[in-house]
mmCIF entry with sequence, helices, sheets and N, C-alpha, C, O atoms, coordinates in Angstrom:
data_MODEL
# 
_entry.id   MODEL 
# 
_entity.id                         1 
_entity.type                       polymer 
_entity.pdbx_number_of_molecules   1 
# 
_entity_poly.entity_id                      1 
_entity_poly.type                           'polypeptide(L)' 
_entity_poly.nstd_linkage                   no 
_entity_poly.nstd_monomer                   no 
_entity_poly.pdbx_seq_one_letter_code       MSTEPQRSRAVFSTEDFGLMKEAVADYVRKIADDPRSVKFSNLYHRLGRLG 
_entity_poly.pdbx_seq_one_letter_code_can   MSTEPQRSRAVFSTEDFGLMKEAVADYVRKIADDPRSVKFSNLYHRLGRLG 
_entity_poly.pdbx_strand_id                 A 
# 
loop_
_entity_poly_seq.entity_id 
_entity_poly_seq.num 
_entity_poly_seq.mon_id 
_entity_poly_seq.hetero 
1 1  MET n 
1 2  SER n 
1 3  THR n 
1 4  GLU n 
1 5  PRO n 
1 6  GLN n 
1 7  ARG n 
1 8  SER n 
1 9  ARG n 
1 10 ALA n 
1 11 VAL n 
1 12 PHE n 
1 13 SER n 
1 14 THR n 
1 15 GLU n 
1 16 ASP n 
1 17 PHE n 
1 18 GLY n 
1 19 LEU n 
1 20 MET n 
1 21 LYS n 
1 22 GLU n 
1 23 ALA n 
1 24 VAL n 
1 25 ALA n 
1 26 ASP n 
1 27 TYR n 
1 28 VAL n 
1 29 ARG n 
1 30 LYS n 
1 31 ILE n 
1 32 ALA n 
1 33 ASP n 
1 34 ASP n 
1 35 PRO n 
1 36 ARG n 
1 37 SER n 
1 38 VAL n 
1 39 LYS n 
1 40 PHE n 
1 41 SER n 
1 42 ASN n 
1 43 LEU n 
1 44 TYR n 
1 45 HIS n 
1 46 ARG n 
1 47 LEU n 
1 48 GLY n 
1 49 ARG n 
1 50 LEU n 
1 51 GLY n 
# 
_struct_asym.id          A 
_struct_asym.entity_id   1 
# 
loop_
_struct_conf.conf_type_id 
_struct_conf.id 
_struct_conf.pdbx_PDB_helix_id 
_struct_conf.beg_label_comp_id 
_struct_conf.beg_label_asym_id 
_struct_conf.beg_label_seq_id 
_struct_conf.pdbx_beg_PDB_ins_code 
_struct_conf.end_label_comp_id 
_struct_conf.end_label_asym_id 
_struct_conf.end_label_seq_id 
_struct_conf.pdbx_end_PDB_ins_code 
_struct_conf.beg_auth_comp_id 
_struct_conf.beg_auth_asym_id 
_struct_conf.beg_auth_seq_id 
_struct_conf.end_auth_comp_id 
_struct_conf.end_auth_asym_id 
_struct_conf.end_auth_seq_id 
_struct_conf.pdbx_PDB_helix_class 
_struct_conf.details 
_struct_conf.pdbx_PDB_helix_length 
HELX_P HELX_P1 AA1 THR A 14 ? LYS A 30 ? THR A 14 LYS A 30 1 ? 17 
HELX_P HELX_P2 AA2 SER A 37 ? LEU A 50 ? SER A 37 LEU A 50 1 ? 14 
# 
_struct_conf_type.id          HELX_P 
_struct_conf_type.criteria    ? 
_struct_conf_type.reference   ? 
# 
loop_
_atom_site.group_PDB 
_atom_site.id 
_atom_site.type_symbol 
_atom_site.label_atom_id 
_atom_site.label_alt_id 
_atom_site.label_comp_id 
_atom_site.label_asym_id 
_atom_site.label_entity_id 
_atom_site.label_seq_id 
_atom_site.pdbx_PDB_ins_code 
_atom_site.Cartn_x 
_atom_site.Cartn_y 
_atom_site.Cartn_z 
_atom_site.occupancy 
_atom_site.B_iso_or_equiv 
_atom_site.pdbx_formal_charge 
_atom_site.auth_seq_id 
_atom_site.auth_comp_id 
_atom_site.auth_asym_id 
_atom_site.auth_atom_id 
_atom_site.pdbx_PDB_model_num 
ATOM 1   N N  . MET A 1 1  ? 0.815   -1.129 0.017   1.00 0.00 ? 1  MET A N  1 
ATOM 2   C CA . MET A 1 1  ? -0.091  0.004  -0.012  1.00 0.00 ? 1  MET A CA 1 
ATOM 3   C C  . MET A 1 1  ? 0.810   1.258  -0.027  1.00 0.00 ? 1  MET A C  1 
ATOM 4   O O  . MET A 1 1  ? 1.870   1.238  0.600   1.00 0.00 ? 1  MET A O  1 
ATOM 5   N N  . SER A 1 2  ? 0.465   2.234  -0.650  1.00 0.00 ? 2  SER A N  1 
ATOM 6   C CA . SER A 1 2  ? 1.183   3.481  -0.725  1.00 0.00 ? 2  SER A CA 1 
ATOM 7   C C  . SER A 1 2  ? 0.695   4.437  0.373   1.00 0.00 ? 2  SER A C  1 
ATOM 8   O O  . SER A 1 2  ? -0.491  4.586  0.667   1.00 0.00 ? 2  SER A O  1 
ATOM 9   N N  . THR A 1 3  ? 1.737   5.075  0.953   1.00 0.00 ? 3  THR A N  1 
ATOM 10  C CA . THR A 1 3  ? 1.431   6.037  2.054   1.00 0.00 ? 3  THR A CA 1 
ATOM 11  C C  . THR A 1 3  ? 1.150   7.439  1.584   1.00 0.00 ? 3  THR A C  1 
ATOM 12  O O  . THR A 1 3  ? 0.907   8.314  2.416   1.00 0.00 ? 3  THR A O  1 
ATOM 13  N N  . GLU A 1 4  ? 1.172   7.705  0.261   1.00 0.00 ? 4  GLU A N  1 
ATOM 14  C CA . GLU A 1 4  ? 0.939   8.969  -0.295  1.00 0.00 ? 4  GLU A CA 1 
ATOM 15  C C  . GLU A 1 4  ? -0.543  9.250  -0.237  1.00 0.00 ? 4  GLU A C  1 
ATOM 16  O O  . GLU A 1 4  ? -1.361  8.350  -0.427  1.00 0.00 ? 4  GLU A O  1 
ATOM 17  N N  . PRO A 1 5  ? -0.873  10.427 0.009   1.00 0.00 ? 5  PRO A N  1 
ATOM 18  C CA . PRO A 1 5  ? -2.404  10.859 0.000   1.00 0.00 ? 5  PRO A CA 1 
ATOM 19  C C  . PRO A 1 5  ? -2.956  10.659 -1.476  1.00 0.00 ? 5  PRO A C  1 
ATOM 20  O O  . PRO A 1 5  ? -2.214  10.778 -2.451  1.00 0.00 ? 5  PRO A O  1 
ATOM 21  N N  . GLN A 1 6  ? -4.194  10.372 -1.571  1.00 0.00 ? 6  GLN A N  1 
ATOM 22  C CA . GLN A 1 6  ? -4.779  10.325 -2.862  1.00 0.00 ? 6  GLN A CA 1 
ATOM 23  C C  . GLN A 1 6  ? -4.897  11.724 -3.597  1.00 0.00 ? 6  GLN A C  1 
ATOM 24  O O  . GLN A 1 6  ? -5.163  12.742 -2.958  1.00 0.00 ? 6  GLN A O  1 
ATOM 25  N N  . ARG A 1 7  ? -4.712  11.732 -4.812  1.00 0.00 ? 7  ARG A N  1 
ATOM 26  C CA . ARG A 1 7  ? -4.772  13.099 -5.541  1.00 0.00 ? 7  ARG A CA 1 
ATOM 27  C C  . ARG A 1 7  ? -6.306  13.473 -5.534  1.00 0.00 ? 7  ARG A C  1 
ATOM 28  O O  . ARG A 1 7  ? -7.204  12.672 -5.794  1.00 0.00 ? 7  ARG A O  1 
ATOM 29  N N  . SER A 1 8  ? -6.477  14.754 -5.214  1.00 0.00 ? 8  SER A N  1 
ATOM 30  C CA . SER A 1 8  ? -7.884  15.250 -5.210  1.00 0.00 ? 8  SER A CA 1 
ATOM 31  C C  . SER A 1 8  ? -8.335  15.474 -6.700  1.00 0.00 ? 8  SER A C  1 
ATOM 32  O O  . SER A 1 8  ? -7.578  15.779 -7.621  1.00 0.00 ? 8  SER A O  1 
ATOM 33  N N  . ARG A 1 9  ? -9.705  15.270 -6.785  1.00 0.00 ? 9  ARG A N  1 
ATOM 34  C CA . ARG A 1 9  ? -10.210 15.391 -8.155  1.00 0.00 ? 9  ARG A CA 1 
ATOM 35  C C  . ARG A 1 9  ? -11.030 16.820 -8.263  1.00 0.00 ? 9  ARG A C  1 
ATOM 36  O O  . ARG A 1 9  ? -11.596 17.321 -7.292  1.00 0.00 ? 9  ARG A O  1 
ATOM 37  N N  . ALA A 1 10 ? -11.017 17.295 -9.337  1.00 0.00 ? 10 ALA A N  1 
ATOM 38  C CA . ALA A 1 10 ? -11.629 18.562 -9.555  1.00 0.00 ? 10 ALA A CA 1 
ATOM 39  C C  . ALA A 1 10 ? -13.050 18.387 -9.377  1.00 0.00 ? 10 ALA A C  1 
ATOM 40  O O  . ALA A 1 10 ? -13.502 17.320 -9.792  1.00 0.00 ? 10 ALA A O  1 
ATOM 41  N N  . VAL A 1 11 ? -13.874 19.230 -8.832  1.00 0.00 ? 11 VAL A N  1 
ATOM 42  C CA . VAL A 1 11 ? -15.296 19.239 -8.566  1.00 0.00 ? 11 VAL A CA 1 
ATOM 43  C C  . VAL A 1 11 ? -15.995 19.687 -9.837  1.00 0.00 ? 11 VAL A C  1 
ATOM 44  O O  . VAL A 1 11 ? -16.967 19.061 -10.260 1.00 0.00 ? 11 VAL A O  1 
ATOM 45  N N  . PHE A 1 12 ? -15.503 20.792 -10.470 1.00 0.00 ? 12 PHE A N  1 
ATOM 46  C CA . PHE A 1 12 ? -16.121 21.296 -11.589 1.00 0.00 ? 12 PHE A CA 1 
ATOM 47  C C  . PHE A 1 12 ? -15.292 21.220 -12.945 1.00 0.00 ? 12 PHE A C  1 
ATOM 48  O O  . PHE A 1 12 ? -14.076 21.388 -12.847 1.00 0.00 ? 12 PHE A O  1 
ATOM 49  N N  . SER A 1 13 ? -15.766 21.014 -14.033 1.00 0.00 ? 13 SER A N  1 
ATOM 50  C CA . SER A 1 13 ? -15.153 20.924 -15.235 1.00 0.00 ? 13 SER A CA 1 
ATOM 51  C C  . SER A 1 13 ? -14.975 22.369 -15.839 1.00 0.00 ? 13 SER A C  1 
ATOM 52  O O  . SER A 1 13 ? -15.573 23.319 -15.334 1.00 0.00 ? 13 SER A O  1 
ATOM 53  N N  . THR A 1 14 ? -14.216 22.507 -16.834 1.00 0.00 ? 14 THR A N  1 
ATOM 54  C CA . THR A 1 14 ? -14.018 23.803 -17.510 1.00 0.00 ? 14 THR A CA 1 
ATOM 55  C C  . THR A 1 14 ? -15.466 24.254 -18.081 1.00 0.00 ? 14 THR A C  1 
ATOM 56  O O  . THR A 1 14 ? -15.836 25.425 -17.990 1.00 0.00 ? 14 THR A O  1 
ATOM 57  N N  . GLU A 1 15 ? -16.193 23.330 -18.625 1.00 0.00 ? 15 GLU A N  1 
ATOM 58  C CA . GLU A 1 15 ? -17.478 23.655 -19.171 1.00 0.00 ? 15 GLU A CA 1 
ATOM 59  C C  . GLU A 1 15 ? -18.349 24.120 -18.098 1.00 0.00 ? 15 GLU A C  1 
ATOM 60  O O  . GLU A 1 15 ? -19.146 25.031 -18.318 1.00 0.00 ? 15 GLU A O  1 
ATOM 61  N N  . ASP A 1 16 ? -18.259 23.561 -16.945 1.00 0.00 ? 16 ASP A N  1 
ATOM 62  C CA . ASP A 1 16 ? -19.165 23.999 -15.756 1.00 0.00 ? 16 ASP A CA 1 
ATOM 63  C C  . ASP A 1 16 ? -18.928 25.520 -15.453 1.00 0.00 ? 16 ASP A C  1 
ATOM 64  O O  . ASP A 1 16 ? -19.868 26.246 -15.129 1.00 0.00 ? 16 ASP A O  1 
ATOM 65  N N  . PHE A 1 17 ? -17.647 25.974 -15.567 1.00 0.00 ? 17 PHE A N  1 
ATOM 66  C CA . PHE A 1 17 ? -17.366 27.428 -15.226 1.00 0.00 ? 17 PHE A CA 1 
ATOM 67  C C  . PHE A 1 17 ? -17.998 28.295 -16.265 1.00 0.00 ? 17 PHE A C  1 
ATOM 68  O O  . PHE A 1 17 ? -18.415 29.401 -15.920 1.00 0.00 ? 17 PHE A O  1 
ATOM 69  N N  . GLY A 1 18 ? -18.111 27.890 -17.527 1.00 0.00 ? 18 GLY A N  1 
ATOM 70  C CA . GLY A 1 18 ? -18.724 28.679 -18.580 1.00 0.00 ? 18 GLY A CA 1 
ATOM 71  C C  . GLY A 1 18 ? -20.264 28.764 -18.308 1.00 0.00 ? 18 GLY A C  1 
ATOM 72  O O  . GLY A 1 18 ? -20.894 29.806 -18.488 1.00 0.00 ? 18 GLY A O  1 
ATOM 73  N N  . LEU A 1 19 ? -20.796 27.666 -17.888 1.00 0.00 ? 19 LEU A N  1 
ATOM 74  C CA . LEU A 1 19 ? -22.237 27.608 -17.585 1.00 0.00 ? 19 LEU A CA 1 
ATOM 75  C C  . LEU A 1 19 ? -22.571 28.455 -16.321 1.00 0.00 ? 19 LEU A C  1 
ATOM 76  O O  . LEU A 1 19 ? -23.558 29.191 -16.299 1.00 0.00 ? 19 LEU A O  1 
ATOM 77  N N  . MET A 1 20 ? -21.736 28.330 -15.295 1.00 0.00 ? 20 MET A N  1 
ATOM 78  C CA . MET A 1 20 ? -21.965 29.195 -14.169 1.00 0.00 ? 20 MET A CA 1 
ATOM 79  C C  . MET A 1 20 ? -21.867 30.693 -14.497 1.00 0.00 ? 20 MET A C  1 
ATOM 80  O O  . MET A 1 20 ? -22.663 31.511 -14.036 1.00 0.00 ? 20 MET A O  1 
ATOM 81  N N  . LYS A 1 21 ? -20.874 31.006 -15.297 1.00 0.00 ? 21 LYS A N  1 
ATOM 82  C CA . LYS A 1 21 ? -20.710 32.403 -15.683 1.00 0.00 ? 21 LYS A CA 1 
ATOM 83  C C  . LYS A 1 21 ? -21.869 32.924 -16.420 1.00 0.00 ? 21 LYS A C  1 
ATOM 84  O O  . LYS A 1 21 ? -22.295 34.058 -16.197 1.00 0.00 ? 21 LYS A O  1 
ATOM 85  N N  . GLU A 1 22 ? -22.410 32.118 -17.313 1.00 0.00 ? 22 GLU A N  1 
ATOM 86  C CA . GLU A 1 22 ? -23.606 32.511 -18.072 1.00 0.00 ? 22 GLU A CA 1 
ATOM 87  C C  . GLU A 1 22 ? -24.848 32.853 -17.098 1.00 0.00 ? 22 GLU A C  1 
ATOM 88  O O  . GLU A 1 22 ? -25.550 33.860 -17.188 1.00 0.00 ? 22 GLU A O  1 
ATOM 89  N N  . ALA A 1 23 ? -24.986 31.787 -16.124 1.00 0.00 ? 23 ALA A N  1 
ATOM 90  C CA . ALA A 1 23 ? -26.056 31.967 -15.136 1.00 0.00 ? 23 ALA A CA 1 
ATOM 91  C C  . ALA A 1 23 ? -25.905 33.161 -14.371 1.00 0.00 ? 23 ALA A C  1 
ATOM 92  O O  . ALA A 1 23 ? -26.873 33.901 -14.193 1.00 0.00 ? 23 ALA A O  1 
ATOM 93  N N  . VAL A 1 24 ? -24.612 33.451 -13.835 1.00 0.00 ? 24 VAL A N  1 
ATOM 94  C CA . VAL A 1 24 ? -24.452 34.547 -12.958 1.00 0.00 ? 24 VAL A CA 1 
ATOM 95  C C  . VAL A 1 24 ? -24.681 35.786 -13.769 1.00 0.00 ? 24 VAL A C  1 
ATOM 96  O O  . VAL A 1 24 ? -25.309 36.696 -13.228 1.00 0.00 ? 24 VAL A O  1 
ATOM 97  N N  . ALA A 1 25 ? -24.254 35.939 -14.992 1.00 0.00 ? 25 ALA A N  1 
ATOM 98  C CA . ALA A 1 25 ? -24.383 37.050 -15.850 1.00 0.00 ? 25 ALA A CA 1 
ATOM 99  C C  . ALA A 1 25 ? -25.895 37.459 -16.101 1.00 0.00 ? 25 ALA A C  1 
ATOM 100 O O  . ALA A 1 25 ? -26.276 38.628 -16.175 1.00 0.00 ? 25 ALA A O  1 
ATOM 101 N N  . ASP A 1 26 ? -26.687 36.368 -16.218 1.00 0.00 ? 26 ASP A N  1 
ATOM 102 C CA . ASP A 1 26 ? -28.253 36.631 -16.368 1.00 0.00 ? 26 ASP A CA 1 
ATOM 103 C C  . ASP A 1 26 ? -28.692 37.132 -15.135 1.00 0.00 ? 26 ASP A C  1 
ATOM 104 O O  . ASP A 1 26 ? -29.493 38.066 -15.167 1.00 0.00 ? 26 ASP A O  1 
ATOM 105 N N  . TYR A 1 27 ? -28.264 36.621 -13.886 1.00 0.00 ? 27 TYR A N  1 
ATOM 106 C CA . TYR A 1 27 ? -28.868 37.027 -12.672 1.00 0.00 ? 27 TYR A CA 1 
ATOM 107 C C  . TYR A 1 27 ? -28.386 38.502 -12.433 1.00 0.00 ? 27 TYR A C  1 
ATOM 108 O O  . TYR A 1 27 ? -29.180 39.293 -11.923 1.00 0.00 ? 27 TYR A O  1 
ATOM 109 N N  . VAL A 1 28 ? -27.147 38.900 -12.770 1.00 0.00 ? 28 VAL A N  1 
ATOM 110 C CA . VAL A 1 28 ? -26.799 40.155 -12.494 1.00 0.00 ? 28 VAL A CA 1 
ATOM 111 C C  . VAL A 1 28 ? -27.616 41.146 -13.305 1.00 0.00 ? 28 VAL A C  1 
ATOM 112 O O  . VAL A 1 28 ? -27.994 42.199 -12.791 1.00 0.00 ? 28 VAL A O  1 
ATOM 113 N N  . ARG A 1 29 ? -27.882 40.842 -14.507 1.00 0.00 ? 29 ARG A N  1 
ATOM 114 C CA . ARG A 1 29 ? -28.900 41.701 -15.279 1.00 0.00 ? 29 ARG A CA 1 
ATOM 115 C C  . ARG A 1 29 ? -30.287 41.861 -14.633 1.00 0.00 ? 29 ARG A C  1 
ATOM 116 O O  . ARG A 1 29 ? -30.968 42.880 -14.752 1.00 0.00 ? 29 ARG A O  1 
ATOM 117 N N  . LYS A 1 30 ? -30.648 40.764 -13.935 1.00 0.00 ? 30 LYS A N  1 
ATOM 118 C CA . LYS A 1 30 ? -31.977 40.779 -13.293 1.00 0.00 ? 30 LYS A CA 1 
ATOM 119 C C  . LYS A 1 30 ? -32.111 41.578 -11.997 1.00 0.00 ? 30 LYS A C  1 
ATOM 120 O O  . LYS A 1 30 ? -33.133 42.176 -11.659 1.00 0.00 ? 30 LYS A O  1 
ATOM 121 N N  . ILE A 1 31 ? -30.994 41.526 -11.324 1.00 0.00 ? 31 ILE A N  1 
ATOM 122 C CA . ILE A 1 31 ? -30.941 42.235 -10.028 1.00 0.00 ? 31 ILE A CA 1 
ATOM 123 C C  . ILE A 1 31 ? -29.975 43.630 -10.041 1.00 0.00 ? 31 ILE A C  1 
ATOM 124 O O  . ILE A 1 31 ? -29.395 44.053 -9.041  1.00 0.00 ? 31 ILE A O  1 
ATOM 125 N N  . ALA A 1 32 ? -29.931 44.177 -11.217 1.00 0.00 ? 32 ALA A N  1 
ATOM 126 C CA . ALA A 1 32 ? -29.072 45.222 -11.533 1.00 0.00 ? 32 ALA A CA 1 
ATOM 127 C C  . ALA A 1 32 ? -29.171 46.414 -10.388 1.00 0.00 ? 32 ALA A C  1 
ATOM 128 O O  . ALA A 1 32 ? -28.172 47.003 -9.975  1.00 0.00 ? 32 ALA A O  1 
ATOM 129 N N  . ASP A 1 33 ? -30.431 46.668 -9.964  1.00 0.00 ? 33 ASP A N  1 
ATOM 130 C CA . ASP A 1 33 ? -30.731 47.722 -9.035  1.00 0.00 ? 33 ASP A CA 1 
ATOM 131 C C  . ASP A 1 33 ? -30.416 47.322 -7.618  1.00 0.00 ? 33 ASP A C  1 
ATOM 132 O O  . ASP A 1 33 ? -30.439 48.179 -6.734  1.00 0.00 ? 33 ASP A O  1 
ATOM 133 N N  . ASP A 1 34 ? -30.113 46.029 -7.347  1.00 0.00 ? 34 ASP A N  1 
ATOM 134 C CA . ASP A 1 34 ? -29.841 45.522 -6.031  1.00 0.00 ? 34 ASP A CA 1 
ATOM 135 C C  . ASP A 1 34 ? -28.369 45.760 -5.685  1.00 0.00 ? 34 ASP A C  1 
ATOM 136 O O  . ASP A 1 34 ? -27.508 45.527 -6.533  1.00 0.00 ? 34 ASP A O  1 
ATOM 137 N N  . PRO A 1 35 ? -28.036 46.235 -4.418  1.00 0.00 ? 35 PRO A N  1 
ATOM 138 C CA . PRO A 1 35 ? -26.692 46.531 -4.000  1.00 0.00 ? 35 PRO A CA 1 
ATOM 139 C C  . PRO A 1 35 ? -25.795 45.161 -4.137  1.00 0.00 ? 35 PRO A C  1 
ATOM 140 O O  . PRO A 1 35 ? -24.578 45.231 -4.308  1.00 0.00 ? 35 PRO A O  1 
ATOM 141 N N  . ARG A 1 36 ? -26.505 43.895 -4.047  1.00 0.00 ? 36 ARG A N  1 
ATOM 142 C CA . ARG A 1 36 ? -25.769 42.657 -4.186  1.00 0.00 ? 36 ARG A CA 1 
ATOM 143 C C  . ARG A 1 36 ? -25.286 42.453 -5.556  1.00 0.00 ? 36 ARG A C  1 
ATOM 144 O O  . ARG A 1 36 ? -24.412 41.606 -5.744  1.00 0.00 ? 36 ARG A O  1 
ATOM 145 N N  . SER A 1 37 ? -25.735 43.099 -6.482  1.00 0.00 ? 37 SER A N  1 
ATOM 146 C CA . SER A 1 37 ? -25.346 42.917 -7.845  1.00 0.00 ? 37 SER A CA 1 
ATOM 147 C C  . SER A 1 37 ? -23.769 43.159 -8.069  1.00 0.00 ? 37 SER A C  1 
ATOM 148 O O  . SER A 1 37 ? -23.178 42.619 -9.004  1.00 0.00 ? 37 SER A O  1 
ATOM 149 N N  . VAL A 1 38 ? -23.185 43.933 -7.226  1.00 0.00 ? 38 VAL A N  1 
ATOM 150 C CA . VAL A 1 38 ? -21.698 44.152 -7.267  1.00 0.00 ? 38 VAL A CA 1 
ATOM 151 C C  . VAL A 1 38 ? -20.955 42.990 -6.908  1.00 0.00 ? 38 VAL A C  1 
ATOM 152 O O  . VAL A 1 38 ? -19.882 42.731 -7.451  1.00 0.00 ? 38 VAL A O  1 
ATOM 153 N N  . LYS A 1 39 ? -21.528 42.186 -5.913  1.00 0.00 ? 39 LYS A N  1 
ATOM 154 C CA . LYS A 1 39 ? -20.759 40.994 -5.498  1.00 0.00 ? 39 LYS A CA 1 
ATOM 155 C C  . LYS A 1 39 ? -20.985 39.858 -6.525  1.00 0.00 ? 39 LYS A C  1 
ATOM 156 O O  . LYS A 1 39 ? -20.090 39.039 -6.735  1.00 0.00 ? 39 LYS A O  1 
ATOM 157 N N  . PHE A 1 40 ? -22.142 39.802 -7.148  1.00 0.00 ? 40 PHE A N  1 
ATOM 158 C CA . PHE A 1 40 ? -22.320 38.745 -8.243  1.00 0.00 ? 40 PHE A CA 1 
ATOM 159 C C  . PHE A 1 40 ? -21.505 39.278 -9.388  1.00 0.00 ? 40 PHE A C  1 
ATOM 160 O O  . PHE A 1 40 ? -20.971 38.430 -10.104 1.00 0.00 ? 40 PHE A O  1 
ATOM 161 N N  . SER A 1 41 ? -21.332 40.492 -9.663  1.00 0.00 ? 41 SER A N  1 
ATOM 162 C CA . SER A 1 41 ? -20.616 40.908 -10.938 1.00 0.00 ? 41 SER A CA 1 
ATOM 163 C C  . SER A 1 41 ? -19.021 40.520 -10.675 1.00 0.00 ? 41 SER A C  1 
ATOM 164 O O  . SER A 1 41 ? -18.329 40.070 -11.589 1.00 0.00 ? 41 SER A O  1 
ATOM 165 N N  . ASN A 1 42 ? -18.523 40.733 -9.373  1.00 0.00 ? 42 ASN A N  1 
ATOM 166 C CA . ASN A 1 42 ? -17.221 40.247 -9.083  1.00 0.00 ? 42 ASN A CA 1 
ATOM 167 C C  . ASN A 1 42 ? -17.043 38.852 -9.193  1.00 0.00 ? 42 ASN A C  1 
ATOM 168 O O  . ASN A 1 42 ? -16.011 38.394 -9.684  1.00 0.00 ? 42 ASN A O  1 
ATOM 169 N N  . LEU A 1 43 ? -18.167 37.973 -8.683  1.00 0.00 ? 43 LEU A N  1 
ATOM 170 C CA . LEU A 1 43 ? -18.145 36.498 -8.993  1.00 0.00 ? 43 LEU A CA 1 
ATOM 171 C C  . LEU A 1 43 ? -18.040 36.180 -10.501 1.00 0.00 ? 43 LEU A C  1 
ATOM 172 O O  . LEU A 1 43 ? -17.308 35.274 -10.901 1.00 0.00 ? 43 LEU A O  1 
ATOM 173 N N  . TYR A 1 44 ? -18.722 36.879 -11.262 1.00 0.00 ? 44 TYR A N  1 
ATOM 174 C CA . TYR A 1 44 ? -18.772 36.718 -12.734 1.00 0.00 ? 44 TYR A CA 1 
ATOM 175 C C  . TYR A 1 44 ? -17.330 36.811 -13.327 1.00 0.00 ? 44 TYR A C  1 
ATOM 176 O O  . TYR A 1 44 ? -16.917 36.032 -14.185 1.00 0.00 ? 44 TYR A O  1 
ATOM 177 N N  . HIS A 1 45 ? -16.620 37.810 -12.808 1.00 0.00 ? 45 HIS A N  1 
ATOM 178 C CA . HIS A 1 45 ? -15.325 38.077 -13.329 1.00 0.00 ? 45 HIS A CA 1 
ATOM 179 C C  . HIS A 1 45 ? -14.235 36.964 -12.798 1.00 0.00 ? 45 HIS A C  1 
ATOM 180 O O  . HIS A 1 45 ? -13.316 36.509 -13.479 1.00 0.00 ? 45 HIS A O  1 
ATOM 181 N N  . ARG A 1 46 ? -14.492 36.675 -11.635 1.00 0.00 ? 46 ARG A N  1 
ATOM 182 C CA . ARG A 1 46 ? -13.634 35.490 -11.118 1.00 0.00 ? 46 ARG A CA 1 
ATOM 183 C C  . ARG A 1 46 ? -13.861 34.188 -11.791 1.00 0.00 ? 46 ARG A C  1 
ATOM 184 O O  . ARG A 1 46 ? -12.924 33.414 -11.983 1.00 0.00 ? 46 ARG A O  1 
ATOM 185 N N  . LEU A 1 47 ? -15.061 33.926 -12.150 1.00 0.00 ? 47 LEU A N  1 
ATOM 186 C CA . LEU A 1 47 ? -15.399 32.739 -12.838 1.00 0.00 ? 47 LEU A CA 1 
ATOM 187 C C  . LEU A 1 47 ? -14.736 32.722 -14.248 1.00 0.00 ? 47 LEU A C  1 
ATOM 188 O O  . LEU A 1 47 ? -14.311 31.677 -14.740 1.00 0.00 ? 47 LEU A O  1 
ATOM 189 N N  . GLY A 1 48 ? -14.671 33.904 -14.862 1.00 0.00 ? 48 GLY A N  1 
ATOM 190 C CA . GLY A 1 48 ? -14.069 34.079 -16.186 1.00 0.00 ? 48 GLY A CA 1 
ATOM 191 C C  . GLY A 1 48 ? -12.498 33.798 -16.167 1.00 0.00 ? 48 GLY A C  1 
ATOM 192 O O  . GLY A 1 48 ? -11.914 33.347 -17.152 1.00 0.00 ? 48 GLY A O  1 
ATOM 193 N N  . ARG A 1 49 ? -11.926 34.073 -15.084 1.00 0.00 ? 49 ARG A N  1 
ATOM 194 C CA . ARG A 1 49 ? -10.464 33.705 -14.828 1.00 0.00 ? 49 ARG A CA 1 
ATOM 195 C C  . ARG A 1 49 ? -10.246 32.324 -14.779 1.00 0.00 ? 49 ARG A C  1 
ATOM 196 O O  . ARG A 1 49 ? -9.215  31.834 -15.239 1.00 0.00 ? 49 ARG A O  1 
ATOM 197 N N  . LEU A 1 50 ? -11.172 31.622 -14.236 1.00 0.00 ? 50 LEU A N  1 
ATOM 198 C CA . LEU A 1 50 ? -11.099 30.201 -13.922 1.00 0.00 ? 50 LEU A CA 1 
ATOM 199 C C  . LEU A 1 50 ? -11.467 29.258 -15.206 1.00 0.00 ? 50 LEU A C  1 
ATOM 200 O O  . LEU A 1 50 ? -10.859 28.201 -15.376 1.00 0.00 ? 50 LEU A O  1 
ATOM 201 N N  . GLY A 1 51 ? -12.374 29.643 -15.998 1.00 0.00 ? 51 GLY A N  1 
ATOM 202 C CA . GLY A 1 51 ? -12.816 28.821 -17.112 1.00 0.00 ? 51 GLY A CA 1 
ATOM 203 C C  . GLY A 1 51 ? -12.711 29.209 -18.390 1.00 0.00 ? 51 GLY A C  1 
ATOM 204 O O  . GLY A 1 51 ? -13.102 28.471 -19.293 1.00 0.00 ? 51 GLY A O  1 
# 
């Protein structure tokens, strides 16, 4: 038996990040007047860097 820890697997695929980015973009447009839209906009940009 190997004593090395198992390699972790990715939870999301590259395609998943594109889908999440699209969903967040749609939501940002729907809540544009809500102060939380800034946080979702930042999330949108972070997702863009990942996927």
